[in-house]
DODOZA-740267 format. One record per residue: residue number from 1; x, y, z of N, C-alpha, C in turn. Coordinates in steps of 0.2 Angstrom, whole numbers, plus 5000, padded with zeros to 4 digits. Each point is the difference from the previous one (the first is absolute). Last residue first. Example, Ala and Ser with C-alpha at 12.3 -4.5 7.8 and 13.67 -1.06 7.14 Angstrom:
residues 2
+-----+------+------+------+------+------+------+------+------+------+
:  nr :  nxx :  nyy :  nzz : caxx : cayy : cazz :  cxx :  cyy :  czz :
+-----+------+------+------+------+------+------+------+------+------+
:   2 : 5064 : 4989 : 5035 : 5004 : 5006 : 5001 : 4996 : 5005 : 5003 :
:   1 : 5002 : 4972 : 5000 : 4996 : 5006 : 5000 : 5004 : 5006 : 5000 :
+-----+------+------+------+------+------+------+------+------+------+
//
This chain:
residues 76
+-----+------+------+------+------+------+------+------+------+------+
:  nr :  nxx :  nyy :  nzz : caxx : cayy : cazz :  cxx :  cyy :  czz :
+-----+------+------+------+------+------+------+------+------+------+
:  76 : 5163 : 4688 : 4786 : 5001 : 4999 : 5007 : 5001 : 4992 : 5001 :
:  75 : 4994 : 5010 : 4979 : 5007 : 5001 : 5001 : 5001 : 4998 : 5007 :
:  74 : 4978 : 5001 : 4990 : 5004 : 4993 : 5000 : 5007 : 5001 : 5001 :
:  73 : 4976 : 5013 : 5006 : 5007 : 5002 : 4999 : 5005 : 4993 : 5000 :
:  72 : 4973 : 5003 : 4995 : 5005 : 4998 : 5004 : 5006 : 5001 : 4998 :
:  71 : 4980 : 5004 : 4988 : 5002 : 5006 : 5004 : 5005 : 4998 : 5005 :
:  70 : 4988 : 4984 : 4986 : 5004 : 5004 : 4996 : 5003 : 5006 : 5003 :
:  69 : 4985 : 4986 : 5011 : 5006 : 4996 : 4998 : 5005 : 5004 : 4996 :
:  68 : 4979 : 5009 : 5004 : 5004 : 5000 : 5006 : 5006 : 4996 : 4999 :
:  67 : 4984 : 5000 : 4983 : 5003 : 5006 : 5000 : 5004 : 5001 : 5007 :
:  66 : 4989 : 4980 : 4997 : 5005 : 5000 : 4995 : 5003 : 5007 : 5000 :
:  65 : 4982 : 4997 : 5014 : 5006 : 4996 : 5003 : 5005 : 5000 : 4995 :
:  64 : 4980 : 5010 : 4994 : 5003 : 5004 : 5006 : 5006 : 4996 : 5002 :
:  63 : 4987 : 4990 : 4983 : 5003 : 5006 : 4998 : 5004 : 5004 : 5005 :
:  62 : 4987 : 4981 : 5006 : 5006 : 4998 : 4997 : 5004 : 5006 : 4997 :
:  61 : 4979 : 5004 : 5010 : 5005 : 4998 : 5005 : 5007 : 4998 : 4997 :
:  60 : 4981 : 5004 : 4986 : 5003 : 5007 : 5003 : 5005 : 4998 : 5005 :
:  59 : 4989 : 4982 : 4991 : 5004 : 5003 : 4995 : 5003 : 5007 : 5002 :
:  58 : 4985 : 4988 : 5015 : 5006 : 4996 : 4999 : 5005 : 5003 : 4994 :
:  57 : 4978 : 5009 : 5004 : 5004 : 5001 : 5006 : 5007 : 4997 : 4999 :
:  56 : 4984 : 4996 : 4984 : 5002 : 5007 : 4999 : 5005 : 5001 : 5006 :
:  55 : 4989 : 4980 : 5001 : 5005 : 5000 : 4995 : 5003 : 5007 : 4999 :
:  54 : 4982 : 4997 : 5016 : 5007 : 4997 : 5002 : 5005 : 5000 : 4994 :
:  53 : 4979 : 5017 : 5006 : 5002 : 4996 : 4995 : 5007 : 4997 : 5001 :
:  52 : 4978 : 5013 : 5014 : 5007 : 4998 : 5000 : 5001 : 4995 : 4994 :
:  51 : 4979 : 5011 : 5008 : 5003 : 5002 : 4994 : 5007 : 4997 : 4999 :
:  50 : 4988 : 4997 : 5020 : 4996 : 4997 : 4995 : 5002 : 5002 : 4993 :
:  49 : 5011 : 5009 : 5019 : 5001 : 4993 : 4999 : 4996 : 4997 : 4995 :
:  48 : 4996 : 5023 : 5005 : 5007 : 4999 : 4997 : 5001 : 4992 : 4999 :
:  47 : 4981 : 5006 : 5013 : 4999 : 5002 : 4993 : 5007 : 4999 : 4995 :
:  46 : 5001 : 4996 : 5024 : 4996 : 4995 : 4997 : 4999 : 5002 : 4992 :
:  45 : 5010 : 5016 : 5013 : 5005 : 4994 : 4999 : 4996 : 4994 : 4997 :
:  44 : 4988 : 5020 : 5005 : 5005 : 5001 : 4995 : 5004 : 4994 : 4998 :
:  43 : 4986 : 5000 : 5020 : 4996 : 5000 : 4993 : 5005 : 5000 : 4994 :
:  42 : 5010 : 5002 : 5021 : 4998 : 4993 : 4999 : 4996 : 4999 : 4994 :
:  41 : 5007 : 5022 : 5007 : 5006 : 4996 : 4998 : 4998 : 4992 : 4998 :
:  40 : 4984 : 5015 : 5010 : 5001 : 5002 : 4993 : 5006 : 4996 : 4997 :
:  39 : 4995 : 4997 : 5023 : 4994 : 4997 : 4995 : 5001 : 5002 : 4993 :
:  38 : 5016 : 5008 : 5016 : 5000 : 4993 : 4999 : 4995 : 4997 : 4996 :
:  37 : 4999 : 5023 : 5005 : 5005 : 4998 : 4995 : 5001 : 4993 : 4999 :
:  36 : 4985 : 5008 : 5016 : 4998 : 5001 : 4994 : 5005 : 4998 : 4994 :
:  35 : 5006 : 4999 : 5023 : 4995 : 4994 : 4998 : 4997 : 5001 : 4993 :
:  34 : 5016 : 5017 : 5008 : 5003 : 4993 : 4999 : 4995 : 4995 : 4998 :
:  33 : 4992 : 5021 : 5008 : 5003 : 5000 : 4993 : 5003 : 4994 : 4998 :
:  32 : 4993 : 5002 : 5022 : 4994 : 5000 : 4995 : 5002 : 5000 : 4993 :
:  31 : 5017 : 5001 : 5016 : 4997 : 4994 : 5001 : 4994 : 4999 : 4995 :
:  30 : 5013 : 5021 : 5003 : 5002 : 4995 : 4995 : 4997 : 4993 : 5000 :
:  29 : 4996 : 5018 : 5017 : 4998 : 5002 : 4994 : 5001 : 4995 : 4994 :
:  28 : 5009 : 4995 : 5022 : 4992 : 5000 : 5000 : 4998 : 5002 : 4993 :
:  27 : 5023 : 5002 : 5003 : 4998 : 4993 : 5000 : 4992 : 5000 : 5000 :
:  26 : 5009 : 5021 : 5002 : 5002 : 4997 : 4993 : 4997 : 4993 : 5000 :
:  25 : 4999 : 5011 : 5021 : 4995 : 5003 : 4995 : 5001 : 4997 : 4993 :
:  24 : 5015 : 4993 : 5016 : 4994 : 4997 : 5002 : 4994 : 5003 : 4995 :
:  23 : 5022 : 5009 : 4999 : 5000 : 4993 : 4997 : 4993 : 4997 : 5002 :
:  22 : 5004 : 5021 : 5009 : 5000 : 5001 : 4993 : 4999 : 4993 : 4997 :
:  21 : 5004 : 5001 : 5023 : 4993 : 5002 : 4998 : 4999 : 5000 : 4993 :
:  20 : 5022 : 4995 : 5008 : 4995 : 4995 : 5001 : 4993 : 5001 : 4998 :
:  19 : 5016 : 5018 : 4999 : 5001 : 4995 : 4994 : 4995 : 4994 : 5001 :
:  18 : 5000 : 5016 : 5017 : 4997 : 5003 : 4994 : 5001 : 4995 : 4995 :
:  17 : 5012 : 4995 : 5019 : 4993 : 4999 : 5001 : 4995 : 5003 : 4994 :
:  16 : 5024 : 5002 : 4999 : 4998 : 4993 : 5000 : 4993 : 4999 : 5001 :
:  15 : 5013 : 5021 : 4990 : 4997 : 4999 : 5006 : 4997 : 4993 : 4999 :
:  14 : 5022 : 5004 : 4986 : 4993 : 5003 : 5001 : 4997 : 4998 : 5006 :
:  13 : 5021 : 4993 : 4992 : 5000 : 5006 : 5004 : 4993 : 5003 : 5001 :
:  12 : 5005 : 4981 : 4986 : 5001 : 4998 : 5007 : 5000 : 5006 : 5004 :
:  11 : 4998 : 5003 : 4977 : 4994 : 4996 : 5002 : 5001 : 4999 : 5008 :
:  10 : 5018 : 5010 : 4989 : 4994 : 5005 : 5000 : 4994 : 4996 : 5003 :
:   9 : 5019 : 4987 : 4995 : 5001 : 5004 : 5006 : 4994 : 5005 : 5001 :
:   8 : 4999 : 4986 : 4981 : 4999 : 4996 : 5006 : 5001 : 5005 : 5006 :
:   7 : 5005 : 5009 : 4980 : 4993 : 4999 : 5000 : 4999 : 4997 : 5007 :
:   6 : 5022 : 5002 : 4994 : 4998 : 5006 : 5002 : 4992 : 5000 : 5001 :
:   5 : 5011 : 4981 : 4992 : 5001 : 5001 : 5007 : 4998 : 5006 : 5002 :
:   4 : 4998 : 4996 : 4977 : 4996 : 4996 : 5004 : 5001 : 5001 : 5008 :
:   3 : 5015 : 5011 : 4985 : 4993 : 5003 : 5000 : 4995 : 4996 : 5004 :
:   2 : 5022 : 4991 : 4997 : 5000 : 5006 : 5005 : 4993 : 5003 : 5000 :
:   1 : 5004 : 4982 : 4985 : 4998 : 4998 : 5007 : 5000 : 5006 : 5005 :
+-----+------+------+------+------+------+------+------+------+------+
//
């Protein structure tokens, strides 16, 4: 946490007008990228969903849950 507080202090000590301008530039630039990213995520998500195998998912889920149960400290 001390490191995080140092970063926050550095940010807060910066020129606030300059920071607002920088954020506006970043926001404007990222809006176009974000729209492209959402379209890509939508396409890839649909492709992944079309290959989804529920029985394989359930087997993996059970393995993960079983492994997790084995990691619980039963002495507490």
